[in-house]
N, C-alpha and C positions, 0 to 999 in steps of 0.2 A: 504494500500500500504506500502511496506517496505521502500520506499524513504522517506515517512513522518516520520517514526519512527527513521530514521537516523538523520533527522533534529532535532527531539525532544531530541535526545541524545547528542546534542552539549553541550560543557562545556567550562568554562572559562579557562585561562591558569593555574589557581590554582586548577582546577578540580571541580568547582561548576557547577551544572547543570543549563542550561539556558532554560527559557520557549520558546516555539516555537512562532514566531511572528504571526502565523495564528490561533493559538489556543485561545479559551476562557480561562480566568483565572481559571475557574473551571476544565478545562482539564489539567492544569499545576500545580495544587495546591500541588501535592505530590513532584514534582521537586522543587518548591519554598520552601516547608518545609525542604527538604533535604539540599538545598543551605543555608537556614538560620541556620539550625542546624550545618552545617559544618563551616560556618562563625563564629558562636558563639564559637565552639570548638577551632578554630584557634585563636580567640581573647583571650580566656581564657588561652590558652597555651602561647601566647605572653606575657600576663600580668604576668603569673607565672615566665617565663624566665626573664622578666625585674626585678621583685621583687627579684629574686635570685641573679641577677647581682648587684643590689643595695645593698643587704645584704653583698655580698662579698666585694664590694667597701668600705662599712662601716667598716668592719673588718680590711681591709688593711689600711684605714685611721687612725683607732684607734691605730694599731700597729706602724704606722709612728709617730703619736703623742708621743707614749711611748718612741720611740727611740730618738726623739728630746729632750724630757724632760730628759731622761737619759744622753744624750750627754752634756746637759747644767747643769747637776747635780741638777735638780729640785726635 
């Protein structure tokens, strides 16, 4: 039935596929693998963004320290 396939295509607001509540896990294993792969990719991207922001803040803080030292003739 096409109605069942519509239900199995349900997704979370972030786009991760949801298993169908009436399916066996073996029926939804591909959807679960896709969801886990997408979640892993999202987490990796978030970690990379956070690291980049921390690196930029470190550079800004270093420059600020240099300005303060220069201001006080250190």
